[in-house]
Every structure is written in C-alpha cells, then in structure tokens.
LUMKOL-627046 format. One record per atom (N, C-alpha, C, O): residue number from 1; residue in three letters; x, y, z. Coordinates in Angstrom, 2 decimals. Example, Ala and Ser with C-alpha at 12.3 -4.5 7.8 and 13.67 -1.06 7.14 Angstrom:
  nr rest       u       v       w
   1  ALA   13.19   -5.69    7.80
   1  ALA   12.30   -4.50    7.80
   1  ALA   13.20   -3.30    7.80
   1  ALA   14.24   -3.32    8.46
   2  SER   12.85   -2.25    7.08
   2  SER   13.67   -1.06    7.14
   2  SER   12.90    0.03    7.87
   2  SER   13.41    1.14    8.04
This chain:
  nr rest       u       v       w
   1  MET    0.85   -1.22    0.02
   1  MET   -0.06    0.00    0.01
   1  MET    0.91    1.21    0.02
   1  MET    1.85    1.28    0.80
   2  VAL    0.59    2.20   -0.96
   2  VAL    1.42    3.39   -1.02
   2  VAL    0.50    4.53   -0.65
   2  VAL   -0.57    4.64   -1.26
   3  ILE    0.82    5.38    0.30
   3  ILE    0.15    6.59    0.55
   3  ILE    1.04    7.83    0.22
   3  ILE    2.16    8.05    0.69
   4  GLU    0.39    8.55   -0.63
   4  GLU    1.20    9.88   -1.05
   4  GLU    0.77   10.94   -0.18
   4  GLU   -0.44   11.02    0.07
   5  ILE    1.60   11.79    0.33
   5  ILE    1.25   12.96    1.19
   5  ILE    1.87   14.13    0.58
   5  ILE    3.08   14.21    0.37
   6  ASP    1.02   15.04    0.31
   6  ASP    1.54   16.37   -0.35
   6  ASP    2.19   17.23    0.74
   6  ASP    1.96   17.07    1.94
   7  ARG    2.99   18.11    0.24
   7  ARG    3.67   19.03    1.11
   7  ARG    2.75   19.99    1.80
   7  ARG    3.08   20.52    2.86
   8  THR    1.65   20.23    1.24
   8  THR    0.74   21.11    1.71
   8  THR   -0.32   20.49    2.72
   8  THR   -1.29   21.14    3.14
   9  ALA   -0.05   19.21    3.07
   9  ALA   -0.93   18.58    4.00
   9  ALA   -0.82   19.13    5.39
   9  ALA    0.28   19.40    5.86
  10  THR   -1.99   19.32    6.11
  10  THR   -1.91   19.85    7.42
  10  THR   -2.07   18.65    8.31
  10  THR   -2.50   17.58    7.87
  11  PRO   -1.68   18.84    9.72
  11  PRO   -1.90   17.78   10.59
  11  PRO   -3.36   17.23   10.73
  11  PRO   -3.59   16.06   11.02
  12  THR   -4.32   18.17   10.52
  12  THR   -5.70   17.69   10.62
  12  THR   -6.03   16.82    9.43
  12  THR   -6.78   15.86    9.58
  13  SER   -5.54   17.09    8.34
  13  SER   -5.82   16.32    7.07
  13  SER   -5.10   14.97    7.16
  13  SER   -5.64   13.97    6.69
  14  LEU   -3.91   14.90    7.73
  14  LEU   -3.25   13.69    8.05
  14  LEU   -3.96   12.75    8.98
  14  LEU   -4.06   11.54    8.79
  15  LYS   -4.49   13.47   10.07
  15  LYS   -5.38   12.64   11.06
  15  LYS   -6.53   12.10   10.37
  15  LYS   -6.88   10.94   10.60
  16  HIS   -7.16   12.83    9.53
  16  HIS   -8.31   12.50    8.79
  16  HIS   -8.05   11.21    7.85
  16  HIS   -8.81   10.24    7.77
  17  LEU   -6.87   11.40    7.17
  17  LEU   -6.50   10.27    6.23
  17  LEU   -6.17    8.94    7.05
  17  LEU   -6.48    7.84    6.60
  18  LEU   -5.55    9.09    8.21
  18  LEU   -5.21    7.95    8.99
  18  LEU   -6.55    7.25    9.56
  18  LEU   -6.70    6.03    9.60
  19  ASN   -7.47    8.15    9.99
  19  ASN   -8.73    7.60   10.46
  19  ASN   -9.51    6.84    9.38
  19  ASN  -10.14    5.82    9.64
  20  GLN   -9.44    7.37    8.18
  20  GLN  -10.11    6.87    7.00
  20  GLN   -9.38    5.42    6.70
  20  GLN  -10.07    4.45    6.38
  21  ILE   -8.09    5.34    6.81
  21  ILE   -7.41    4.07    6.43
  21  ILE   -7.92    3.06    7.58
  21  ILE   -8.27    1.93    7.24
  22  ARG   -7.97    3.40    8.81
  22  ARG   -8.38    2.46    9.95
  22  ARG   -9.73    2.06    9.65
  22  ARG  -10.01    0.86    9.71
  23  GLU  -10.63    2.94    9.32
  23  GLU  -12.12    2.54    9.06
  23  GLU  -12.14    1.61    7.85
  23  GLU  -12.89    0.63    7.92
  24  THR  -11.46    1.76    6.83
  24  THR  -11.55    0.85    5.68
  24  THR  -10.99   -0.50    5.98
  24  THR  -11.49   -1.52    5.51
  25  ARG   -9.91   -0.48    6.79
  25  ARG   -9.31   -1.68    7.20
  25  ARG  -10.32   -2.50    8.13
  25  ARG  -10.54   -3.70    7.98
  26  ALA  -10.87   -1.75    9.07
  26  ALA  -11.85   -2.41    9.98
  26  ALA  -13.07   -2.97    9.25
  26  ALA  -13.64   -3.95    9.73
  27  GLN  -13.52   -2.38    8.09
  27  GLN  -14.63   -2.86    7.44
  27  GLN  -14.41   -4.06    6.59
  27  GLN  -15.36   -4.76    6.25
  28  ARG  -13.16   -4.31    6.25
  28  ARG  -12.90   -5.46    5.45
  28  ARG  -13.14   -6.75    6.25
  28  ARG  -12.87   -6.82    7.45
  29  LYS  -13.64   -7.71    5.58
  29  LYS  -13.89   -9.04    6.19
  29  LYS  -12.66   -9.82    5.97
  29  LYS  -11.92   -9.66    5.00
  30  LYS  -12.46  -10.76    7.01
  30  LYS  -11.35  -11.66    6.95
  30  LYS  -11.70  -12.67    5.88
  30  LYS  -12.86  -13.08    5.77
  31  PRO  -10.76  -13.05    5.11
  31  PRO  -11.02  -14.09    4.04
  31  PRO  -11.58  -15.50    4.55
  31  PRO  -11.16  -15.97    5.61
  32  ASN  -12.43  -16.10    3.86
  32  ASN  -12.95  -17.43    4.33
  32  ASN  -11.99  -18.39    3.74
  32  ASN  -12.02  -18.70    2.54
  33  LEU  -11.11  -18.87    4.60
  33  LEU  -10.05  -19.78    4.13
  33  LEU  -10.51  -21.26    3.92
  33  LEU   -9.76  -22.09    3.40
  34  THR  -11.72  -21.54    4.34
  34  THR  -12.28  -22.95    4.19
  34  THR  -12.31  -23.34    2.70
  34  THR  -12.04  -24.49    2.35
  35  GLU  -12.64  -22.40    1.86
  35  GLU  -12.63  -22.76    0.40
  35  GLU  -11.34  -23.18   -0.15
  35  GLU  -11.27  -23.91   -1.14
  36  PHE  -10.18  -22.64    0.57
  36  PHE   -8.95  -23.01    0.02
  36  PHE   -8.33  -24.24    0.83
  36  PHE   -7.56  -25.01    0.26
  37  PHE   -8.65  -24.40    2.08
  37  PHE   -8.08  -25.38    2.88
  37  PHE   -9.28  -26.23    3.47
  37  PHE   -9.94  -25.78    4.40
  38  GLY   -9.54  -27.40    2.94
  38  GLY  -10.67  -28.09    3.35
  38  GLY  -10.16  -29.21    4.33
  38  GLY   -8.96  -29.47    4.40
  39  ALA  -11.02  -29.81    5.02
  39  ALA  -10.72  -30.83    5.91
  39  ALA  -10.50  -32.15    5.22
  39  ALA  -11.26  -32.37    4.28
  40  LEU   -9.63  -33.04    5.53
  40  LEU   -9.51  -34.25    4.87
  40  LEU  -10.57  -35.24    5.23
  40  LEU  -10.95  -35.28    6.40
  41  PRO  -11.08  -36.02    4.34
  41  PRO  -11.99  -37.16    4.72
  41  PRO  -11.41  -37.99    5.78
  41  PRO  -10.20  -37.96    6.00
  42  ASP  -12.22  -38.72    6.47
  42  ASP  -11.72  -39.72    7.51
  42  ASP  -11.22  -40.90    6.84
  42  ASP  -11.97  -41.79    6.45
  43  ILE   -9.87  -40.91    6.70
  43  ILE   -9.17  -42.03    5.97
  43  ILE   -8.52  -42.99    6.98
  43  ILE   -7.92  -43.99    6.59
  44  GLY   -8.64  -42.72    8.15
  44  GLY   -8.09  -43.61    9.18
  44  GLY   -6.57  -43.37    9.24
  44  GLY   -6.11  -42.23    9.28
  45  ASP   -5.77  -44.54    9.27
  45  ASP   -4.28  -44.29    9.41
  45  ASP   -3.80  -43.81    8.10
  45  ASP   -4.04  -44.40    7.05
  46  GLY   -3.09  -42.69    8.19
  46  GLY   -2.50  -42.12    6.96
  46  GLY   -1.47  -42.95    6.35
  46  GLY   -1.38  -42.96    5.13
  47  LEU   -0.66  -43.69    7.11
  47  LEU    0.36  -44.57    6.48
  47  LEU   -0.24  -45.72    5.76
  47  LEU    0.23  -46.06    4.67
  48  GLU   -1.26  -46.34    6.32
  48  GLU   -1.94  -47.48    5.64
  48  GLU   -2.59  -46.98    4.30
  48  GLU   -2.51  -47.63    3.26
  49  PHE   -3.25  -45.76    4.39
  49  PHE   -3.87  -45.18    3.23
  49  PHE   -2.83  -45.02    2.10
  49  PHE   -3.09  -45.34    0.94
  50  GLN   -1.61  -44.50    2.48
  50  GLN   -0.65  -44.24    1.32
  50  GLN   -0.13  -45.54    0.88
  50  GLN    0.15  -45.65   -0.31
  51  LYS    0.03  -46.56    1.68
  51  LYS    0.50  -47.82    1.08
  51  LYS   -0.53  -48.42    0.24
  51  LYS   -0.16  -49.04   -0.75
  52  LYS   -1.87  -48.31    0.52
  52  LYS   -2.88  -48.96   -0.28
  52  LYS   -3.02  -48.10   -1.68
  52  LYS   -3.23  -48.69   -2.74
  53  VAL   -2.91  -46.87   -1.61
  53  VAL   -3.03  -46.09   -2.85
  53  VAL   -1.76  -46.29   -3.76
  53  VAL   -1.90  -46.30   -4.98
  54  ARG   -0.58  -46.44   -3.20
  54  ARG    0.62  -46.73   -3.92
  54  ARG    0.72  -48.01   -4.49
  54  ARG    1.31  -48.19   -5.56
  55  ASP    0.15  -48.99   -3.80
  55  ASP    0.32  -50.40   -4.16
  55  ASP   -0.91  -50.78   -5.06
  55  ASP   -1.04  -51.95   -5.44
  56  GLU   -1.79  -49.81   -5.40
  56  GLU   -2.96  -50.08   -6.13
  56  GLU   -2.61  -50.48   -7.56
  56  GLU   -3.33  -51.25   -8.19
  57  TRP   -1.50  -49.95   -8.07
  57  TRP   -1.11  -50.21   -9.55
  57  TRP   -0.22  -51.44   -9.63
  57  TRP    0.03  -51.92  -10.74
  58  ASN    0.26  -51.96   -8.57
  58  ASN    1.17  -53.12   -8.50
  58  ASN    0.46  -54.41   -8.59
  58  ASN    1.09  -55.47   -8.54
C-alpha cells in the first residue's frame, strides 16, 4: 500500500487520512479460508492409506 502525502498537508488532514485508513481496514472482512483449505476425509491411518494407494497399480 502506498500513501502519497502532499507538502501542503496539514496535521488535521493527516489525522483524517489515518482515520479513513483505519475505518476501511476495519470494514474489510477476513477471508474465508475454508474454500482453500478443506478438511481431509476420515481416511483412518495415513500410512496405511498411502500404502494402499501406492500399491494399487502393482
């Protein structure tokens, strides 16, 4: 994020800008990560599952 501040900016305008940035950040929702990271199905023992999958073609 880049914020450009003019030389003519006053302290009150800077405070207004900072408050505006805080409000916009507070309004943002946190991303829903469940669509990217799902829960694994109940496969039981992971090592046995890997052995079964890898030996399927032999």
